[in-house]
C-alpha positions as CSV (number, residue, x, y, z in Angstrom):
1,M,0.0,0.2,-0.3
2,F,1.4,3.9,-1.2
3,I,1.2,6.1,1.9
4,G,2.1,9.5,0.1
5,F,1.2,13.1,0.1
6,L,-1.0,12.8,-3.1
7,P,-4.1,13.3,-0.9
8,Y,-3.1,16.0,1.2
9,V,-2.8,18.0,-2.0
10,I,-6.3,17.0,-3.8
11,V,-7.4,18.2,0.3
12,I,-5.5,21.0,0.4
13,F,-6.4,22.4,-3.6
14,I,-10.6,21.9,-2.6
15,V,-10.7,23.5,0.8
16,T,-8.6,26.4,-0.4
17,G,-10.9,26.9,-3.4
18,L,-13.8,26.9,-1.7
19,F,-12.7,29.1,1.0
20,I,-11.3,31.5,-2.3
21,L,-15.3,31.1,-2.8
22,L,-17.0,31.7,-0.1
23,V,-14.5,34.1,1.7
24,D,-12.4,36.2,-0.8
25,A,-15.1,35.8,-3.7
26,K,-17.8,37.9,-1.6
27,M,-15.4,40.1,0.0
28,Y,-14.4,41.5,-3.2
29,K,-18.0,42.1,-4.0
30,K,-19.3,43.5,-1.3
31,E,-16.2,45.9,-1.5
32,K,-17.3,46.6,-5.3
33,Q,-13.6,45.1,-6.8
34,K,-14.6,44.2,-9.9
35,K,-10.7,42.7,-10.8
36,E,-10.3,41.5,-7.5
37,H,-13.4,39.3,-7.9
38,K,-13.1,38.1,-10.7
39,A,-9.7,36.7,-10.4
40,S,-10.4,35.0,-7.2
41,L,-13.8,33.5,-8.6
42,I,-11.0,32.2,-11.0
43,F,-8.8,30.9,-8.7
44,G,-11.4,29.6,-6.5
45,W,-13.0,27.3,-9.0
46,L,-9.7,26.7,-10.8
47,N,-7.9,25.4,-7.7
48,I,-11.1,23.2,-7.7
49,A,-11.1,22.0,-10.7
50,L,-7.1,21.2,-10.0
51,G,-8.0,19.4,-7.0
52,L,-11.1,16.8,-8.7
53,G,-9.0,16.4,-11.8
54,L,-6.0,14.5,-9.4
55,F,-8.1,13.0,-7.7
56,L,-10.1,11.6,-11.0
57,T,-6.3,10.9,-12.1
58,N,-4.9,9.6,-9.3
59,W,-8.2,6.8,-9.1
60,V,-8.0,5.9,-12.7
61,Y,-4.2,5.4,-12.4
62,N,-5.2,3.4,-9.0
63,N,-8.1,1.3,-10.6
64,F,-7.1,0.7,-14.3
65,I,-3.9,1.5,-14.8
66,W,-1.8,-0.3,-11.6
C-alpha cells in the first residue's frame, strides 16, 4: 500500500478553492472591486478543478493502470 502526499494535496486544493470562493470572492464583491472579484472566482474554481482532476487521475491510475 502506497502512502504519499497526493491525498493531502487534493484536499488542500479543494479546501482552498472553497475558501477563496466563499470568503474572498464575497469580500471583493461587497467592496465592489471587480477585477479582484473576477480573479478570486477564477482562482477558486481553478483550485477546485485541479483538486478534482488530480483525484480523478489518481483514481483511474490506481484502479485501471496499476
